[in-house]
Each structure stands twice: as structure tokens, then as C-alpha cells.
Residue, then its C-alpha position, 0 to 999 in steps of 0.5 A: m650030827t656031822q651036819d651040825r658040826a660043820p656049821k659050828r666049825s665054820r662059824g668058829r673059823l669065822r669068829f677067829i678070822a674076825a678076831a684076827l682081822a679086828t686084832i690086826v686093825l685095832v691093835p695098830l689103831l690103839l697103838a697109834g692112839w696111845l702114841l698120838a694121843t697120850e702123854s706117855g705115848a708121846r714120851a715113848v715116841l721120843e725115846l724110840a726116835r733117840r734109840t733108832s735114829g742116833i740123834t740124842i733127844e732129851a725132854e724135860g717137863l713134857a706134857g700133852r699129846l703129839i696130836g696136840p696140844l704139846a709142851a715142854e719146859r726144855i727140849s734138846v736135840a743133838t747130832p754130831d754137827l748140830r745142837v739145838e735147845l728149846d725153852a718153853f716149847s709149846l705146839a698146837w695143831r690140827p692133825m685132821s687138816l692133813i686129810d684136806g692136804r693142809l698143815d694147820i699149826d694154830l701156834l708154835s711158840a718158844a721162849s728161847i731156841v739156841v742153835a749151834t753148828r760144827p764148823d767144817p774146816d775142810a769146806t770149800a767155797s762153791s757155787p750153790t745149787r738151785p733147790e727144787i721146792a715141792l711141798p706135799v701139803a700147804v702150810r698154814a701156821a702162826i709162829a711166835i718165838e721170843r729169842v733165837a741165838i746162833v752161838p759158837w760150837d766150842a771155845q775154838d769156834a771164832r764165829e760171833p754169836l748171833a741173836f734174833s728176838d720177838i719173832d712173829a710170823r703167819l704162814s698160808g698156802a694154797l694151790g701150790v703157792q706158799r706165802i708169808d702173810a706177815l714176819s716180824v723179827t728183831t735183829p742186830w741190824g734193826q727191826i725187820a718187817a716182810l711179806a713174801s710168796i713162792d710158787t712151789t709148783r713151777s720150776p724155777h719157782p717164781v718169787g715175790a717179796e717186800v722187805r722193810v728194815v728200820t734201824q737207829r744210829d745215834g738216835h736217828d731213824i734209818e729205813l731200808a726197803a726192798q722189792i724183790s720179783g723174779d724167780l730163784e734163777r734171776l731176781s730182780l731187786r730194787l732197794q730204797a734208803n732213807g734216814a739220817g746219813l743215808e739216802g739213795q736207790a739201787d737197782a740190782v739183778v742177781a743170779p743167787f745160785a750162779a758163780m757170779p751172782l751179781l749180774e747187774l747193779r746201778a746205784a745212786v746213793g747220796e749223803i752218806d755220813p760214815s760217822m752215823f754208822v761206825a763210832g769214831a769214823p769221820s764225818a762226810r757227805l758221800h755221794v756214791d754212783a756205781d754202774l756195774a754189769g756182770d758177764a755170766a759167760t766170763q763170770r766177771l763184773a765190770g764198770e765204774i764207780r764214783v765217789t764225791n764228798a760234799v764236805p771234805g776237811r781235816i781228819d783232826e777236825g772230825r772230817l774226811p779229807l777226800e773230795s772225789l774218787l773215780a775208779n774203773i773195776d773189772a773183777s771176778l771171783g779170783d781177781a780184781d783190776i782197778a784201772r784209771m783210778e783217780l783220788v782227789l784230796a781236800d787240798g787238791a792233791r791228786l793220786v792217779g794209778d792202777g792196781f790189781a789183786t788175786y784171791a784164793a778160796e774164800d776171798v783170801l788175798q793172794t797177790f796184790g800190786m799198785s803203781a801210783r803218782i801223788e802230786g801237791l800233797d799237803p800233809a798239813a791239809l790232812h791233819g792239823a798236826a801234820p807238817a806243812g809242805r807240797i809233796a810229789l811222789e811216785f811209787d809202785a808196790d806189790g806183794a803176796s800172801d806168803g810174806r813177800a812184798g817189795i815197794r820202790w819210790r822216788f820224790g819229785e820236787s817236794r818241800l816239807l816244813g820249809q825244807a827241801l825234801g828228796g830221796t829214793g828208795t827200794l825195799s824188798i821183804d820176805g817174811a822176817r827178812v829184808p833182802e834188800a834195802d837201799v833208802a836215801l832221804t834228805l830233809g833240808p840239811s838232815r839226811v838218813t840213809a839205809r843200805g844192805a840186807w837184814g834178817r840172816t847172820d851173813d847180812i849187813m845193814e849200814v845206817d847213817a843219819e845226820f840231823a844238823e838242825l832238829d829245830a827245822l823239823d818243827h814240833g818243838l824239837g831242837g839241837r843236833a844229832t848224828l847216828a851210825a849203825s851197822v846191824t847183822g843177824g835177825l831179831d833172834a841173833l841181833a848183832g852189830e855196832l852203834r855210835a850216837n852223839a847229840e848236843r843241846l836236844s830239846a823237845p817240849g818241856v824236856f832239855v838234854r845238854s849232851l847225850s853220847a852212846d857207843g856200843r858193840l854187840g857180838a854174835g853168839e853167847n860169848g859175843l862181846v857186850e859193850l855200851d857206854i852211854a852218858l847224859d849231861a844235864l836233863g831238865p825242862d829248859a837250858k837254865k834248869a836240870w832235874i838230873e845233872r848227869v847219867d852214866l850207864g855202862i855195860d861190859g862183858t859178854r852175853g853170858e857174863h857181863r856187868v851193868t853199872a849206873s850212876v845218876a846225880t842231881p843238882e841238889d847233890d842227890r846221887v844214885v849208884l847201882t851195879l848188876r852182874g849177870g848174863i843172858d840165858t838162852a837155854q830155852p829157845g825163843a825165851p832168853r832171860w837175864l839171870g844175875e844179882l843186884s850187887m850194889l845200890e847206894a843213894d846219897g843226898r835227900f833220900p839216902l838208901r843202901l843195899l845191905a847184901p846182894a840180891e838175886l835177880q831174874a828178868s825176862a819178857q815173861q818173869v821178873l824175880m828178885g830175891r830177899a833184899g834189905f836196905d838201910a835208908g837212915e832216917k827213912g828207916r829200914i826196908v826189907l823186900d822179902e819176896t818180889a815176883w812178876t809174871p803177866d798173870r801174877t804179882t807177889l809182893r811181901g816185905s816190911l819197913s820200920g823206923l821211917q821218920v816223917v820229917e821235911q828236908g832240913e827240918r831242926r830237931r826240937r825238943g820233945p817226942g821227936p819226929l813221927t816214926l812209922g812202920a809198915e808190913w805188906e803181903f800181896e798176891l795179885a793174880e786172877r784175884a787180888n789177896g793180901q794186906m797192908r798195915i801202917v802204924r806209929e812206932g813213935g814220935d809226933l807229927s809237926v804241922p808247919g806254920e808261922l810257929s810249927a805245932r805238933l798234933g800230940l799223936e798217941q796212935l795211928e794205924v792204917v790197915v788195907v785188906a784184899n780178899d778175892d778182890r774185895l778191898a777194906a781199908s781202915i784208919d784210927a788216929r788219936g792225939s792230944e791236939l788232933g783229937s780222934i779220927s776213925g774211918s773205914l772203906t770197902t769196895l772191889a778191885e779189878r784187873d785192867e789190861d792197860a793199867g794192872w789193877r784199879l778200883a772197879p769203876n761200877a762196883a759198890l763203894l761204902g765208906s765213912i769217916e769221923f773226926d772229933m777235935p776238942s780244941i782248935a786253940w793249937m792252930s793259933r800257932l800255925m798263924q800269926d803270933e797275935s792270933v788266938l783261936e778257940g772252939r771245937l770242931q766235929a765232922a762225919f762223912s760218908v761215901t756211897g755209890t761206885p768209884a767212878e761216880p762216888i756219892a759223898t755226904g757228911r756234916i761239919s759242926g763247930s761250937d764255942l768258936g772264937m778268933s782274936l787278933i790281939e794287936h788289932g783288937v779283933q775279937l770274935s766269940g760264941g761262934t757256931l758253925r753248921a755245915e752239910f756236904e752232899r754229893d758235890r755241893l757244900r751247904l753252909r747252913q750256919l756260921e754265927f758269932v755272938t760277941p759282947n763288947r768288952v772294952r770302952p773306948r777312950d772318947a766319952r762321946v761315943p754312945v757305948d752303953a746304948l749300942t752295946a746293951e745286946p751282944g753284937r752278931l755276925s752270921a753267914d750262910g750259903e752253898i757252893d758247887l765243888a765241881s765248878g766252884e759256883g757258890e753263893f754266900r750271904f752275910e750279915a753283921d749287926r753292931m759286930p764289935v770289929l775292933q776292941r781296944p781302948d784306942r781303936w774301937l769300932l761297931l759295924s753293921g751291914q749285909g752283902r753277898a758273894r758269888s764265886t767260881w774256883t777262878s773268880l770272886d764277886v762280892q757285893a756289900d753295904f756296911r755302916a759304922d755304928a760307932g767308933y773311935v780311932e786313935f793314932a800315935e803322935t809319931p807313927p811307927p817307922t816304915l821302910s822307904d819305897d826304894v827299899v826292896i826285900v829280896g825274894s819279894e819280887e818273885d812272890e809278887a810276880g807269881g801272885g798273878g793269874g790267881l783268883a780274879v776278885s771283883a767287888d762293889v762295897t759301900v761304906s757309910l761312916g755314920n754319925a758316931l766315928y771320931l778320930s784322934a790322930l797326929g794332932l787332928e781331933t774331929r768326927l768323920a762322916g760321909e760315904l764311900a762306894l769302893r769298886l775293885r775289878d780284875g786287873s785294875p786297882l781298888a777305886a773309890t767314889g765318895t766324900i769324907s768329911t770332918v765335922g768340927g774338930s781342931y788340928k794341933g801343930y807347932g803348939q797351937s790349935l787350928t780350928i778346921e773350917r773345911g775338911l773334905i776328902n773326895f774320891q773319884g778314882p784310885l783309893d790312894n790318890p783322893g782330892l783334897n780340900v782342907v782349911a784350918l785356921r788359928k782362931g780368936l786373933p786380929v788376924e785368923a791365919g792358917i793353912a789351906v790344902s788342895g790338890s790330891a794326896r800324891r801332889p798336894l798344894i799347900r798355901l797360907v790364908s788369912t782373914p783379913e788378907v796379909p802378906d805370907p810372912e805375916k801369915l805365918s808370923w800369926i800361925v806360929l807366934g800369934r802376932s805380927p812379925s813387927a812385934g818380934g825380933g830376930a830370935d822369932m825368925s829362927l822359929l818362923l823359918p823352919a815352920a815356913q820350910a816345913l809348910l811351904g817347901g819340900p819335894g812337892g814344891g811350895m812357895t820358894d819353889q814358885l819364887s825361884r821359877s818366877l825369878g828365872v833362877d836355879e836356886f832360891g832358899i833360906g838357911q841357917a848357920d853358926s857364926g863363923a862356921p861353914v854353913r849348911s843351907s837347905s834350899v830348893v834347886d830345880g824343884g828339888r832340895a839341895v845342900g850348899e856350903g859357905n861361911v856366912g854365919g846365922q840365917v842366910f839367903t841364897i839365890g843362884k843360877r847355873l851358867s853351864p853344866d859345870l859352872f854355878v854362881s851364887f850369892e848369899q846374904s846373911l839375914g841377921g847381919a851384914e855379911s855377904l859373899v859371891k861363890l863361884t863353883y866349877q866342876l872339874t871331874r865327877r869327884i873334883s870341883l873348884v870353889a872360889r869365894g869373894g866378899t866378906d871371906n875370900a878364898a879358893d878351895i878344891f874339893y874331893t867328893i866321896t859318896f856313900r850309898 
């Protein structure tokens, strides 16, 4: 039995040992399997790593296994100096490949990886050490990441964020060589593609790589390629660049982990255009050659750099004014020397010099210096707006990072703006202080000097300037100015004295007759403050002034003083104000002015009076004004309840009442009185805009100026603007008996702009609409001429969408029962319809049509009225116009349109045409025909002003009328076969056609002929038959050629007149059939018989007729006789018997008046013997009286007249002329 127990115990012990060994082996295996092959195990591993490593690891949406595949919606890892966030993370790998010494990753992907590292303020630049790379396994992987972003650690981290996207990489490795078979990534600098390999088994690790970068600038492709070979201690690089604005090649040798990484550089890069890489940079074609070599022992880099520019030019032309640059560089990590630098500018100017610079850690500039000479510099060759000159200058400068700097210069023989330029200068700077300044500058007769020191209380800087001829400085300046100042202290304790004077100052668009300033500022809070500034005549030029006088005065101390100011204008407007207060320096570095606005009064066109003093505070950070009330007379009463400004917030609250909307000098009329408005506002503009404003009608009505002013009959007017967290809403509601109704609304967003304060957000949504309905436009007739009558109804609706930067407006305009009448001229348009559409920047006139029946019959029964007016006449137009450019095209057509509707002026017109326009021009092409018409003029035309009468003020209107719309026209007018004329004794029908042509800058011209068809002319009680009536146009419309013959028919001798020449110089002569002498022709025209059949009484009828027909300023028969006989006076006059005669004659081609005492009709002939002596002979045509008269002009007003013959006498005349 004992023997049996022993084997049993042995087998039990073995089972225990086996179980223990199984547990020891299986439990870790099971634990490992659970951790690696289950989702819960993966979560446990992450939690264990978080607890044991001190690293914060969080995973959201974790799914899968550690042995793969593994995915998570988000994984974040954080250490004290690193934060990493992965979105949409996915990993698929093959753990069994580790047995073969490989790490196979089928796919490592993420939608986004965000990395942030803590900046190290204590980090110092040091040479990196070469890493030893030894991978335990070869890596094969496929990586796909949509976006990687490197962001700042916190708000104080000034590093710019950096983002990469579309990362795709494939890695492979074997036998100690790791390869990047393909790498593609999009970076801020372009698309990068690369291949690379590194040997991890040999030190210093041989490397090979090819990199290709493709980027775009302004739509142009640029490609950069690099080939890298060598090892981590010494790499050889070959760079190649191709593309717009960049061509070239460079070879370099670098030691990545050495103190001086660049060992050698040879580059030849050509045709570099800076404008392709930097927005706003000038355009150039630069070629850069560099030959630099480094010395590892001395850690210095030395060599030559040469830059040439193939297209130098001025800066204002977008060019770089550099022709070439040559410099020798000797640099290390701590300093750089530039020797034998030579810079040649576009105009041939040269700068030759040397320089140096030293650096502290991280390339911080420590000290610098430069010595150079400039020769032949013309500033106008650098920029077109710069003055022309020729400058020679020597200078040297030095400085340090602690704020100390100095510069010394001296001008050589130089000229600027045609004036001699000279001077020397020495300037030292120590932070905010100028320890030494000695500057003298002269330009022609002008000079500026500054000597002394400034920045401390015991420093004194003396400045003296005299500009004797400001016009010599060009730029439109003019006048004379002087300045003398003595300044002490610094910016925090400024003190000193100032005296300045200027006379006839001028700049483009501004002129000041005189300006003077005299001031003193003492040191300390109780320092004296005195300032007097006076300005006379501020305006656009010396002849016109906007402001007549400005006076500004300050007296007192810094802590307590008074400020007075007054402004007067030529229109007798005057503003006077007084401020009382002082400067409060309780807060160091933040002074402010505390006081009150004591008085403000304005007289003239804009009366205003401050009702009570208002508290006022002002500083660089805040402006506050207490409650202020103003009485503005007719302009109402204004109350500013709260006015406050800081850089971050503006508060405005106030009200207005009783504001009368009237023009200056408008006469009060009976009725409701002028429109009176009231308003309330309350706004707070901070990070967001909030508040509201309301404008309402308190009473009265609004007048519209015109030929006769008209009222709108306003009954209601309200405008509301509301701002709620930057959202703006505005509305308007207006109603009136004449105006009709207007209602509209608008919504958009406001935003704060650093430069302009507040503005409408350019890209915010914009939505608005407005509707307008005017039941009758008859009231507009009063705005036009007295005889004009308008009728009809207008309606419109508009809407606006888009953004404030690019608004999109649409709308419609319609009119019905439209009509217009010019009563005096008989023009009547009625039955009108208007339909127009507005879309974006185009206005389309869909329909404008008038349907007008005939209402009047002409007096002439020959006009076929019934046949032509059976259907109403029509006038229609359509077209469209671009409101941005004004380019438009309109078409119009008339069909038997009754243009004139009066019994004495009646016309039907048909035709069509088109008009093309811009905002500066109008071109009209048209073809019209008169269907029928009758025009009658009174026998005596209405009186008109003589050509030599000038209406005061019309010259300015005419002068200002030029330079407007350039009008051109080609219009054909046919008179048809039923246009009848009755005017000034003429009864006929007109026929023919005219081509009217108008060009900008030229008078209206016409081509064509108008002829009379039959008819007669009544003159001197007789009826002359028109044999031929032609008016030829071949040029200006007001000077046609004349070819008219009219005869008295039915007599043995058919006599009449013939008119030829032009309208400006007509030639009138007598004609007859058969041909008879002119006196007999005249008798047949006037008396209807030969002169032998009449007596002396008939002569009294013939002489005025002959004078009217044949004399006058245009020349006639008497004028021709006087010239042919060689006399100066030849004429026929009429006088009463026994009384002095007033004879009308032609003298030297003009009309003259003489005196005598020969009765009845007289014949006069005279000759001027000298400028002062005139002799004449007078013979009575009705008797035997005659005399010889001698006239001698003694002075301008006194003449001596001696007569002999029938009457003998001698007289002295004193002549007085009235004008």
C-alpha cells in the first residue's frame, strides 16, 4: 500500500507542476491575447499607458484591436510640451511580419492631425548633432493623411500656423536601407513630390533623394527640382528652377550638422521677377550670380554676389530702379562684412561704400555700420512724382541694438528743382533722446537749421527755417514762410517757444492770404501756456475765400487755461466758442484735458447757441461731453444727452425738434408752412452696434423748387433705423395729397472697420424694397413752364438683394393715362402708357406710347384733315440703357402724330429713328415726314431783343454750358405734299427735304432744298405771284442760299423782285418782263403803271418803297451807284418845305442822316475831302431849290456848317449823344 501511495503522490505532484507551468504560460498568453486581440484589451492598454506614463491619452469611438485593424473617431495625446489630436484615425498592420524582421503597415490614415508644441523661451541656437540611425526592423508602410496642422501653443505664441494636406506616402526597406518610394504632399509653398533613401547600417549614413516642387504665382507654373547625394556629414545639392519669373541653377555643398552649414555655393539664377512672388513688389528681370565658399575651420563664408536688372525703371511705373549691384561678402554666424559694394541706379547714379553688421543669438542684429558715397542721383529717375535734380552726397552711419545710432552727411555739388542744394549734418540718437544735432540745409534762397540736444529737461534744440520762395519747391506750393522755435524737455515734458509767419501760402486747391502763430509753453503743471494763431482768407484761390478769418487763442497755465476760437466766412457766417479747463497729469503717461464747453454761438445761415455750459473731458483714450442743449432758431432745438468715445466704445444719445427744412432766403408763403422735423437717437457702438434713430414729421409741408414752386401735401413722414447686434433695419413711410405714398424697408449687417469706424459689412446679405404710388402728376406742371400741363399716374416698386459691396437691384416703373400739353405751342400728347423694368445695372424701357386723337382743325381747308385723322396718332419708344456706363439704345416711332394742335399751327408727323447714348454722348439717327400741316404767323412778328442786348448773367450760363453732353445727330426731314404756310403776306405750299447734321463742337448744318409750290406774296397792297422760290442749304442752318422771284402778273409790264445770295447777305434786285429801267419797274410794282402816268405825289410812295426794297445795311442800288460814281454819299430824302430836312442816305455803305433846309424830296450827293472836312450838294426833286453845304468838324462834339445857294448861312453845332 505504501508503494501504491508513492506513485500516486508523484503523479499528483507532476499534475500540479504541469498545471502551474500551464498557468504561468497560458495566463500571459491569454492576457496578451486579450490585450492585443480584443477591443476591450485595446482600451485597457490605453488606460494603462495613461496611468503609468504621465501622458494624457484620450480616445473617442475606439473600435478594433491592437493587432489590427484599429480605428478611432478621435485620439488626443498631451504631454507638458506637446499636444497631438488625430481625427478619423485608422491602422491596419501585420504583426506576424515582425518575426521576419519587418514592420508591415498596410494603411495608416487620418482625416486630420493637429500638433502643438510649447515654445522654449530659454532655447539657444546651437549646432545640431548628427543622429545615429539604426532601425531594428525594416519598415514597409502606406500612409494617407488628409491634413496635418501645426498650430500655436496658446495666444501668447507668436508662431504662425502651418498646414499640410493630401499627404500620401509609401515606405519600403530591406537589408538596412530604408526607402521612401513615393511621397506626395500639398504645402503652402506648392505641391511636393519626393523619392529618398538612407543606409542605416553605415555611419554617417549615405543619403540620396530627388525632390520636385510645383507651385503657382498669378496663374503661372513654377517648378523647382533638387537632387541630393552624399551623407549626413556632407551633402551635395543641385537645384534647378523653371517657370515664369524664375529661371536658373545652383550647386551647393552643405554640412547639415556643422556650425557653418554652407560650405560652398555657386548659383546662376536669371530672369527673376519679384512681382511674381510678392504682391505689390516692382517688376524686374534680375539675374543673380553668386560664388561663395565656406571655411569649416574659421567658420566663415566669403565670396562675390552680382545682381543685374535687364529692365530698370521708375517705381511709379512699377519697375525697380536698379541697374546692377556688386558686393563682396565675408560673413560668419556672428558678423558680416560687405566690402567694395557698388550699386548703379537706372539713371546712372552710383552708390559706392562698405558696411558691417554683428549678430547676437538667433540672428538678432547687435551693431551695424556703413560708409558710402552717392554720385549723380536724380530723384525724378527713381519716381515720377519726385523732384528733378543732381545730387552728390557722402555719409556714414552706425548703430547698435540698444537704440544708439549716429549719422553724418555732407552734400557735394548738387542741384534740386533747379536750385542749388547744400548742407551738412550730424545727428546722434540714444533711445528717445537726441544728444547732439547740428543740421544745416539750403535749397536756393530757403534754409533750415537745427542745433542742440533734445530729450532731457536741460536740453535745448534751436530750429530756424526760412522759405523765401515756396514756389521754388514745386509741387504746386507758393508763398513765403518763416519759423523759429526753441524746444526743451522730451515727449513727456515738452516745453519751448514758437513763432511762425506765412504770406500768400498756396497748395493745389488751397490758398491762405496770411498765417501767423506765436506761442510759449512752460515746463511743469503750472507752466505758462500762451498761443495766438491768426489766419486770413482761406479758399481755393486768391480770388475766392471759404473762410474769411480764423482766430485761436490759449492763455493760462497747463493746469488752468482758456481756449477761444472764432471763425468768420464771406457769407457773414460766424462761429465763436470758449473752452475752460486744464491738463490733468494724475495718471503718469496718460494726460487728459478736463474742463467745459463754456460758450458756443453761430450766426448767419446756420444759427446755433449753446444754452448752458457742458462738461468736457478729452484724452487719447477717451472723450466725454456732458448734457448739452443748443438753440438753432429755425433749425430747431438740439439736445445731446450723452456723448462718449473710447477706442472700444462710442455712445450717442440725443434728440432734435423743430427743424425747419427751408432754403436760405426762401420767402414765407401762406399755407401749412415749411416742413418741420423731429428726431431721437440712441446708439452704443462697441464690439457690436446697438441702438435706434427715429425721424418724424412734426408739421408743415415740403416745397419743391421749379418754375413755380409746388408743395407735396405731406401728411405723414417717418424714418426709423434700428441696430441690434450689428443687424441694421431701416424703414420709411411717407404720405401726401400730391406725393401719394412711399413705403420701404432695408436690412443688412454693420461691422467695425479699423480705419473708417463703422460701415456696412461688404459681404453681408442685403435685402430691401420700396414702393411708390403717385395718383396724379398734375402738380408737377407747376415745376415747369407756365403753359405746361401734365397728367397721369405713376407707380414704381424696387427691391435690392445681394451684398452692400455688390448690390443687385430690380424693379418696375409703370404709368397710365399720361399726358403733356404745351398750350402756347399747341403741343398735346395724351393717352400715354409707360412700362419700364430695372434689373441690376440696366434700365429697360419696355413701352412708352402716346395715343393722341386730333382735337383741332386747321384754318386752311386744303389740308386733308379727315383722311389723316380717322385713326388717332401714335408715338412709341422702347430701348434700354446700362446705368454703369450710360451705354444705351432707344428706338422711337411716330405715326400721324399730332405734334401741333392749334388752328394757326397744325402739324401731323410720321417717322422713326434711334438714339445711342453714353453718359457723355448722345447720337441720334432719325427720318421724319410731315403728313400734313398748316403754319400761320402774324403779319407783325412779336418784338425781340436786338443782337447787341446782353442779359446780365447769361454769359456765365453760356460759358458753363460747355463740356457737357456731346450730341451728334443725323436727321432727315421731308416736308411732304400737304404743308401750307401763311406768314408775313406769303401764301404757299412748302415741299422738299432736308438732311440735318450735328456734330459736337460744330453748329447745326443742313443739306437740301426747300421750295415753294405756287402761292403769292402780298406787299405794298399788291399781290406778287411767286414764280420761283428755292432755299438751298449747304452748311449752317441759319445761312441758306436764296433763289426767289416774285412778279406782279397781269400787267403790260410784269415787274417784281428777285432775291439771291444768302440769308446773311441777301442781294435784292428789280426784274421785269419786258426789261425796263429800274424806276419804271418800281412804278409797275407799286402803282401798276408807268411812272409817266403819275405825278409828284406818286414819288412820295415810290421813294420809301425803293428805300425799303433796295437800300439798307446789306447794300442795294443806291449803294452800288455811290461806289460806281466815286462819292461817299448818295441818297434820296424827304423834308417839309421851309423846314430843316432829315435825309436818309447811304454813306460808305451804311445809313447816314444829314440836315438842310431844302423842302420836299431831295437828292443828295457828297464827298469827304479830309477826315474833318465834308462837302455835299442837295437838289430838290419837287422844285428848283438847291444848295452847297460845307461841314468842318472842329472837335469831337463841335462842328462848323456853311451853306450857300437858295439859303446862305453859317452855323456852329454842339452835338450831345445819348446811349
